[in-house]
Backbone bond lengths (Angstrom), bond angles and torsions (degrees), N, CA, C in turn:
res aa  C-N    CA-C-N  psi(-1)  N-CA   C-N-CA  omega(-1)  CA-C   N-CA-C  phi
1 M - - - 1.441 - - 1.523 110.54 -
2 I 1.329 116.56 135.30 1.456 121.12 177.02 1.519 109.40 -93.82
3 V 1.334 115.11 135.93 1.484 120.05 -178.26 1.516 106.89 -129.98
4 D 1.348 115.85 131.42 1.460 122.32 175.98 1.496 108.09 -107.06
5 Y 1.372 116.44 138.75 1.441 121.83 176.54 1.508 108.02 -119.22
6 L 1.368 115.56 127.48 1.467 122.80 178.31 1.521 108.23 -119.89
7 R 1.303 115.94 133.20 1.476 122.90 178.03 1.480 112.23 -103.98
8 Y 1.318 117.53 136.86 1.460 124.47 179.35 1.507 110.30 -128.61
9 T 1.320 116.35 135.04 1.465 122.34 169.27 1.508 107.74 -97.68
10 V 1.337 116.38 120.53 1.419 120.24 -172.69 1.531 109.37 -130.70
11 P 1.334 120.96 122.61 1.459 120.69 176.48 1.477 110.92 -62.29
12 E 1.319 118.88 153.61 1.437 125.43 -176.46 1.528 109.31 -59.68
13 T 1.304 118.36 -34.03 1.458 121.84 -178.68 1.526 112.19 -67.24
14 A 1.315 117.83 -19.77 1.475 121.92 -179.49 1.492 112.86 -108.69
15 A 1.369 117.43 5.24 1.460 119.70 -174.77 1.544 112.10 -62.31
16 A 1.311 118.15 -44.31 1.468 121.30 178.65 1.519 112.81 -59.12
17 D 1.366 116.34 -42.20 1.464 121.52 179.74 1.543 107.84 -66.19
18 F 1.329 117.73 -42.36 1.448 118.86 -179.59 1.578 110.81 -61.96
19 E 1.289 115.94 -47.07 1.460 120.14 -177.33 1.549 110.26 -63.49
20 K 1.315 117.24 -35.32 1.453 120.18 177.36 1.520 109.63 -66.75
21 A 1.374 115.60 -45.07 1.466 119.58 -179.76 1.522 112.25 -66.64
22 A 1.330 117.84 -27.76 1.453 122.35 -177.95 1.511 113.10 -92.66
23 A 1.326 117.83 9.81 1.485 120.00 -179.24 1.516 108.56 -59.48
24 G 1.325 114.40 135.30 1.473 120.99 -178.01 1.489 114.21 98.79
25 H 1.339 117.83 -13.23 1.456 122.58 176.55 1.515 109.61 -107.08
26 E 1.313 113.98 152.80 1.492 119.95 179.23 1.524 107.27 -83.47
27 I 1.325 114.40 121.45 1.483 119.27 -178.08 1.501 110.40 -127.59
28 E 1.337 114.85 149.34 1.466 122.32 170.77 1.532 107.22 -119.12
29 R 1.308 115.55 140.38 1.448 122.56 -174.84 1.554 111.39 -109.62
30 A 1.333 113.08 143.15 1.485 121.97 165.18 1.501 104.80 -142.55
31 P 1.333 118.09 161.94 1.473 119.21 -179.65 1.525 113.32 -50.84
32 G 1.308 118.08 113.93 1.436 121.81 177.61 1.523 117.34 77.86
33 R 1.332 114.70 1.92 1.496 117.76 -173.76 1.522 108.87 -140.17
34 Y 1.332 114.38 150.21 1.470 121.22 175.81 1.524 109.22 -134.51
35 L 1.316 117.44 144.48 1.430 124.68 170.92 1.493 108.46 -114.50
36 V 1.338 118.03 119.93 1.479 123.30 -177.87 1.521 106.25 -104.97
37 K 1.370 115.12 128.80 1.450 121.98 -178.46 1.518 108.28 -109.40
38 V 1.319 116.68 122.58 1.479 122.96 -176.15 1.530 107.17 -120.60
39 K 1.312 116.26 121.39 1.457 121.37 -175.06 1.556 109.35 -99.51
40 G 1.320 114.48 150.75 1.457 121.50 170.82 1.500 116.31 105.26
41 G 1.327 116.89 -17.96 1.469 119.94 177.22 1.512 113.91 77.53
42 A 1.327 118.77 7.27 1.477 122.06 -179.12 1.518 108.16 -75.18
43 P 1.359 118.97 156.14 1.459 120.22 175.72 1.495 112.35 -57.32
44 F 1.335 115.04 138.47 1.448 119.79 -174.21 1.520 109.52 -124.60
45 A 1.311 119.39 122.07 1.439 121.31 -173.92 1.557 112.18 -78.88
46 G 1.295 117.63 -7.76 1.458 120.48 -179.42 1.535 111.87 90.25
47 I 1.294 117.12 -177.94 1.451 123.84 -179.59 1.523 108.25 -90.13
48 E 1.327 116.95 118.59 1.471 120.62 -174.39 1.527 111.32 -58.63
49 G 1.334 114.45 127.44 1.456 121.12 177.50 1.500 112.15 89.95
50 F 1.306 120.98 0.31 1.456 122.54 -178.90 1.553 110.10 -133.74
51 T 1.316 116.47 145.60 1.464 120.86 -178.40 1.492 110.31 -110.79
52 P 1.378 117.81 128.26 1.463 119.94 -178.50 1.522 112.22 -71.35
53 D 1.305 116.13 160.72 1.466 121.83 179.21 1.535 107.45 -85.34
54 G 1.327 116.69 81.25 1.480 117.72 177.79 1.508 111.24 92.74
55 E 1.347 114.51 -175.28 1.469 122.21 -178.72 1.525 110.39 -76.55
56 P 1.338 116.77 155.81 1.468 119.43 175.44 1.518 112.75 -59.99
57 E 1.314 114.15 149.19 1.487 120.05 172.39 1.509 106.63 -99.39
58 R 1.324 116.76 121.47 1.464 122.05 -174.25 1.503 112.20 -105.35
59 Y 1.316 117.59 133.79 1.451 122.68 177.95 1.549 106.90 -134.71
60 E 1.342 112.77 154.14 1.456 119.31 175.28 1.496 109.38 -118.24
61 T 1.318 117.39 132.80 1.457 121.02 179.97 1.495 111.74 -132.59
62 T 1.269 118.03 147.68 1.494 121.24 175.68 1.503 113.06 -100.06
63 T 1.293 116.73 1.23 1.486 120.76 179.90 1.546 107.72 -72.40
64 P 1.287 118.64 124.10 1.456 120.27 179.01 1.527 110.35 -72.58
65 T 1.332 116.64 155.96 1.421 119.65 172.98 1.585 109.83 -71.93
66 L 1.276 115.98 163.62 1.467 120.85 174.70 1.543 109.36 -61.30
67 Y 1.284 116.53 -36.00 1.480 121.89 175.47 1.530 111.09 -59.26
68 E 1.300 116.54 -48.04 1.464 120.86 -179.68 1.533 111.05 -64.50
69 W 1.344 115.53 -43.90 1.443 122.15 -179.10 1.502 112.11 -63.10
70 A 1.348 116.03 -35.38 1.474 119.88 -178.49 1.549 110.44 -73.18
71 G 1.307 118.04 -18.66 1.453 119.77 -178.35 1.532 116.27 112.60
72 G 1.358 115.54 6.11 1.423 120.57 175.51 1.526 112.79 80.84
73 H 1.343 114.45 -167.39 1.459 121.24 -174.34 1.508 113.51 -58.59
74 E 1.350 116.65 -43.40 1.454 121.50 -176.07 1.516 111.09 -59.35
75 A 1.351 116.05 -42.58 1.495 120.65 176.88 1.488 112.90 -63.99
76 L 1.327 117.09 -39.96 1.431 121.12 -179.37 1.521 112.80 -70.22
77 V 1.337 117.54 -36.13 1.442 120.49 175.99 1.519 110.61 -65.68
78 K 1.315 116.36 -40.06 1.479 120.99 176.59 1.524 110.30 -61.48
79 L 1.347 116.05 -45.69 1.443 121.05 179.25 1.524 111.68 -59.53
80 L 1.312 117.79 -49.88 1.457 121.65 -176.37 1.532 112.74 -71.10
81 T 1.349 116.98 -30.33 1.453 117.46 177.86 1.510 109.87 -68.59
82 V 1.318 117.76 -44.22 1.482 120.09 177.33 1.529 110.62 -63.26
83 F 1.331 115.50 -43.97 1.463 120.79 -178.40 1.515 112.53 -58.98
84 Y 1.338 117.00 -50.50 1.498 118.61 -179.21 1.503 113.15 -68.58
85 G 1.330 116.81 -23.49 1.456 117.66 171.25 1.508 111.41 -64.48
86 H 1.325 117.20 -41.53 1.482 119.94 176.10 1.553 111.81 -68.89
87 V 1.345 115.71 -34.35 1.456 119.40 -179.57 1.555 108.69 -60.82
88 L 1.285 118.02 -42.78 1.469 121.38 -177.29 1.534 113.31 -69.23
89 E 1.328 115.89 -13.42 1.465 122.59 176.18 1.540 111.89 -97.62
90 D 1.311 115.57 -4.50 1.454 119.83 -175.39 1.547 111.29 -96.48
91 P 1.297 120.75 121.49 1.440 121.80 -174.13 1.514 114.00 -64.67
92 L 1.355 118.46 -25.01 1.439 120.95 178.88 1.529 113.87 -78.61
93 L 1.332 114.94 -35.14 1.466 119.68 -174.89 1.533 114.45 -101.30
94 E 1.327 116.28 -22.87 1.441 119.30 -177.24 1.536 113.43 -55.32
95 P 1.328 119.71 -40.13 1.492 119.43 179.00 1.523 112.45 -61.88
96 V 1.320 118.00 -30.51 1.461 123.00 -179.01 1.511 110.80 -72.50
97 F 1.309 117.12 -36.41 1.472 122.00 -169.13 1.549 112.83 -111.07
98 R 1.269 120.03 4.27 1.479 118.80 -171.16 1.506 111.94 -67.31
99 S 1.319 119.57 -21.36 1.480 121.35 179.99 1.513 113.45 -97.95
100 M 1.328 119.40 8.79 1.462 119.88 179.11 1.526 110.97 -64.46
101 D 1.328 116.26 147.09 1.460 120.09 -177.08 1.529 110.48 -80.43
102 A 1.303 115.51 171.97 1.496 121.42 -172.37 1.510 112.18 -66.87
103 H 1.311 118.91 -17.11 1.456 122.12 -176.54 1.520 112.14 -105.67
104 H 1.347 116.70 10.74 1.455 119.25 -176.15 1.529 114.33 -57.66
105 A 1.332 115.78 -43.81 1.445 119.12 -178.22 1.529 110.90 -60.97
106 E 1.322 117.47 -41.85 1.473 119.92 -179.92 1.506 110.78 -68.94
107 H 1.325 119.43 -36.31 1.465 121.74 177.20 1.520 111.10 -63.32
108 V 1.319 116.07 -44.72 1.494 120.84 179.41 1.558 109.31 -66.87
109 A 1.327 116.72 -36.72 1.465 117.90 175.22 1.489 112.77 -62.33
110 T 1.364 118.19 -34.62 1.450 122.43 176.45 1.517 109.55 -66.21
111 W 1.345 115.92 -44.68 1.485 120.60 176.30 1.530 110.52 -58.38
112 L 1.331 118.02 -51.12 1.427 123.06 -177.10 1.521 110.61 -61.64
113 G 1.293 117.24 -39.14 1.424 122.87 179.54 1.507 111.19 -61.52
114 E 1.313 117.98 -43.38 1.447 121.93 178.18 1.522 110.17 -64.49
115 V 1.328 116.61 -45.08 1.490 121.69 178.97 1.513 109.01 -57.53
116 L 1.330 119.82 -41.53 1.440 121.64 -172.60 1.516 112.53 -86.91
117 G 1.348 118.80 9.77 1.455 122.09 172.71 1.497 115.20 104.33
118 G 1.335 116.26 11.48 1.448 119.99 176.85 1.494 113.03 -87.97
119 P 1.355 117.25 -165.96 1.495 120.19 -178.57 1.530 112.59 -57.82
120 A 1.344 113.99 147.09 1.439 119.52 179.47 1.529 111.65 -79.95
121 A 1.319 115.72 49.51 1.480 121.20 -173.33 1.513 113.00 -76.70
122 Y 1.295 118.35 -27.68 1.466 119.98 176.76 1.526 109.87 -69.34
123 T 1.324 115.51 -42.05 1.469 119.85 177.65 1.507 111.61 -63.21
124 S 1.333 116.99 -44.84 1.467 120.77 -176.38 1.522 114.89 -78.05
125 G 1.350 116.54 -29.34 1.437 118.39 -174.90 1.490 120.08 -117.23
126 H 1.387 116.85 -9.95 1.461 120.51 -174.21 1.518 116.01 -130.24
127 G 1.320 116.40 8.40 1.443 119.03 173.42 1.521 115.35 96.81
128 G 1.371 117.57 3.33 1.424 121.44 172.96 1.513 114.94 65.38
129 H 1.348 116.61 -156.44 1.426 120.85 -172.73 1.523 111.16 -68.56
130 A 1.342 118.09 -32.48 1.469 121.10 177.76 1.516 112.53 -58.37
131 H 1.336 116.05 -42.12 1.457 119.82 178.87 1.545 110.53 -65.24
132 M 1.335 116.03 -44.31 1.469 118.99 179.73 1.509 111.45 -61.44
133 I 1.317 117.44 -43.34 1.447 120.46 178.73 1.542 109.68 -62.40
134 G 1.342 116.69 -40.55 1.433 121.16 -178.49 1.498 112.47 -62.37
135 R 1.362 118.02 -27.49 1.438 121.66 178.98 1.541 112.93 -71.68
136 H 1.306 116.41 -12.56 1.465 121.64 -175.23 1.550 112.99 -110.08
137 L 1.327 115.03 -16.93 1.484 118.35 -174.13 1.556 109.74 -59.38
138 G 1.332 115.80 134.14 1.428 122.00 173.63 1.502 116.58 73.70
139 R 1.335 119.94 4.85 1.478 121.92 -176.18 1.512 112.37 -82.14
140 G 1.291 118.37 -18.58 1.453 121.10 176.66 1.543 112.42 61.61
141 I 1.324 117.44 47.13 1.468 119.61 -178.44 1.547 108.70 -65.15
142 T 1.276 115.71 136.06 1.477 121.05 -179.64 1.521 112.19 -94.08
143 E 1.302 116.05 161.43 1.437 120.37 178.95 1.561 110.79 -63.14
144 E 1.308 115.85 -35.96 1.455 120.25 178.87 1.556 109.43 -64.23
145 Q 1.314 117.95 -42.05 1.435 122.30 179.01 1.557 109.85 -66.72
146 R 1.306 115.77 -40.40 1.452 119.21 178.22 1.514 112.03 -60.42
147 R 1.314 116.26 -46.09 1.469 119.48 -179.06 1.517 112.17 -64.74
148 R 1.323 116.96 -38.40 1.437 120.27 177.55 1.531 111.30 -65.37
149 W 1.363 115.64 -40.05 1.461 119.49 177.67 1.507 113.03 -60.31
150 V 1.316 115.43 -43.66 1.487 120.34 179.92 1.528 108.73 -65.59
151 T 1.327 117.80 -45.71 1.474 121.22 -178.24 1.516 111.73 -61.01
152 L 1.308 117.31 -44.95 1.462 120.71 -178.93 1.519 111.28 -66.13
153 L 1.353 116.93 -35.37 1.491 118.35 -179.32 1.508 110.70 -71.57
154 L 1.367 116.78 -38.41 1.454 119.81 177.51 1.551 110.23 -66.76
155 D 1.329 115.82 -36.24 1.474 120.10 176.97 1.564 109.05 -64.50
156 A 1.339 116.57 -41.26 1.468 120.44 178.03 1.489 112.43 -65.43
157 A 1.307 116.11 -32.93 1.522 119.85 176.52 1.507 108.82 -61.70
158 D 1.334 118.41 -41.43 1.450 121.56 177.17 1.535 110.76 -66.21
159 E 1.305 116.27 -45.31 1.461 122.71 -175.54 1.517 111.33 -63.89
160 T 1.329 118.48 -34.20 1.428 121.74 -174.43 1.499 113.26 -98.27
161 G 1.362 116.50 2.45 1.472 120.28 176.06 1.513 116.45 75.76
162 L 1.347 115.51 28.68 1.441 118.74 172.28 1.527 108.97 -61.48
163 P 1.324 121.22 147.81 1.456 119.86 -174.08 1.538 112.15 -53.22
164 G 1.313 116.78 138.46 1.472 121.33 -172.96 1.495 112.55 -107.52
165 D 1.370 118.82 8.35 1.430 120.33 -179.13 1.528 109.36 -64.32
166 P 1.336 120.03 148.29 1.461 121.61 -174.88 1.535 113.80 -60.31
167 E 1.321 116.82 -35.14 1.474 119.37 -177.53 1.526 111.97 -66.68
168 F 1.350 115.76 -44.66 1.472 119.19 -179.66 1.551 109.48 -68.35
169 R 1.332 115.26 -44.64 1.479 117.12 -176.51 1.525 111.90 -66.97
170 A 1.354 117.74 -30.48 1.442 121.45 178.35 1.543 107.74 -65.53
171 A 1.372 117.23 -43.91 1.449 119.74 -179.99 1.531 110.45 -68.62
172 F 1.324 116.90 -43.20 1.475 121.43 -177.34 1.545 109.75 -63.64
173 A 1.301 116.75 -50.16 1.477 120.54 -178.87 1.541 110.70 -65.22
174 G 1.371 116.45 -35.55 1.454 119.69 176.26 1.515 112.21 -59.98
175 Y 1.317 116.99 -42.70 1.456 119.41 179.04 1.513 111.15 -65.66
176 L 1.338 116.36 -43.81 1.491 120.01 -179.02 1.535 110.28 -58.98
177 E 1.318 115.91 -42.71 1.455 119.67 178.67 1.547 112.09 -63.89
178 W 1.317 114.02 -46.79 1.465 118.99 -178.20 1.513 110.97 -66.77
179 G 1.358 116.92 -48.81 1.440 119.13 -176.92 1.517 112.64 -67.30
180 S 1.344 118.56 -39.40 1.462 118.72 -179.75 1.490 113.19 -68.81
181 R 1.339 117.38 -34.27 1.432 119.36 176.49 1.536 113.29 -66.92
182 L 1.352 115.90 -34.94 1.488 120.90 173.31 1.530 108.60 -65.11
183 A 1.328 117.73 -39.63 1.462 120.10 -178.47 1.554 109.90 -61.96
184 V 1.306 117.38 -36.13 1.478 120.70 175.76 1.510 109.96 -63.22
185 V 1.342 115.30 -44.34 1.511 120.22 -178.68 1.526 108.23 -64.98
186 F 1.344 119.02 -45.71 1.449 123.03 -174.87 1.521 110.72 -68.11
187 S 1.296 117.82 -29.16 1.451 122.15 -175.35 1.542 113.65 -86.60
188 A 1.301 115.62 -7.62 1.489 119.86 -175.80 1.550 109.93 -68.97
189 P 1.311 117.00 150.40 1.482 119.99 178.68 1.527 111.54 -57.09
190 G 1.319 114.50 131.04 1.480 118.56 177.68 1.481 115.78 82.30
191 A 1.354 119.79 2.00 1.462 124.04 -178.14 1.536 108.12 -63.74
192 Q 1.311 116.44 139.12 1.451 122.14 177.27 1.569 110.00 -131.92
193 P 1.322 118.15 70.18 1.451 120.91 -176.13 1.522 110.58 -70.26
194 N 1.318 116.84 159.20 1.440 124.17 176.14 1.520 111.61 -72.03
195 L 1.285 118.55 110.38 1.439 122.50 -176.36 1.512 114.67 -78.01
196 H 1.321 116.24 -6.04 1.482 120.92 -177.11 1.527 111.35 -98.04
197 E 1.311 118.50 4.24 1.446 120.13 176.85 1.537 109.54 -66.19
198 P 1.327 120.51 140.39 1.440 123.04 173.78 1.499 111.52 -71.72
199 V 1.317 115.29 162.71 1.530 119.73 171.21 1.515 107.33 -54.76
200 P 1.357 117.63 129.70 1.480 117.30 178.00 1.530 111.34 -68.03
201 H 1.355 114.92 156.04 1.460 119.37 176.93 1.515 108.80 -125.77
202 W 1.317 113.43 132.74 1.484 120.75 -174.51 1.520 108.98 -111.93
203 D 1.319 116.90 144.68 1.462 120.28 -178.36 1.490 109.18 -136.70
204 W 1.328 114.97 178.84 1.464 122.38 -179.41 1.529 110.75 -65.53
205 P 1.344 119.25 137.63 1.458 119.55 171.24 1.548 110.06 -74.39
206 M 1.333 115.96 -24.09 1.450 122.38 172.66 1.536 105.12 -156.95
207 P 1.349 118.69 158.60 1.482 120.81 -173.06 1.524 111.79 -59.99
208 P 1.315 116.45 149.30 1.476 117.96 -179.33 1.519 111.49 -65.74
209 W 1.342 116.56 149.55 1.417 122.63 178.52 1.507 107.83 -143.50
210 P 1.347 121.00 132.18 1.487 123.78 -4.31 1.482 110.73 -72.72
211 P 1.340 119.23 167.65 1.444 123.28 179.78 1.532 110.59 -58.63
212 A 1.348 114.53 150.84 1.451 119.16 178.66 1.512 108.89 -66.39
213 P 1.363 119.48 142.61 1.452 120.89 176.13 1.482 112.49 -55.55
214 S 1.343 118.84 142.19 1.485 119.70 178.56 1.504 109.27 -85.17
């Protein structure tokens, strides 16, 4: 995989505008500076309204994304379909999810795919991070519900044959812990999260082992 890195110097007064314009791209932040990561080697027009610091730095890597390692969109749809089936049978979580629409599992699979390094389809077709946050506002998710949600999703990963190697599962479980804890924060009464944050991107804590077959 080819990856381009672009660096931007952005004054603090323009940071919110930059992050809004960069929605859908993987970015890393430092005071006054941003690093934008663009995968695939395709031509990149840059962040509208902002000029990068010099030419892109291009690298080539053979490490698959977590999305690729998991098996892509089809594997994630299977995972989420099984998971939400169990959710509707769980007395603690069923009241939270009983009104979800028939395509909920596929929508969440699209979100998870983008988070794990797949296509930015949730940003382009489902409203991005702002929409996901909006689905949690005011719901008052409890810690007990959060823990049950994580447990059932990890169980569904075993049930559907998601890769079980320690490196992938460490990354996968790490995201579930991080994301579910933010969901609790965002769902609390009076929460006012930043709606301009891009979809988060998750990566390996260490390279996969053994290497993926060529």
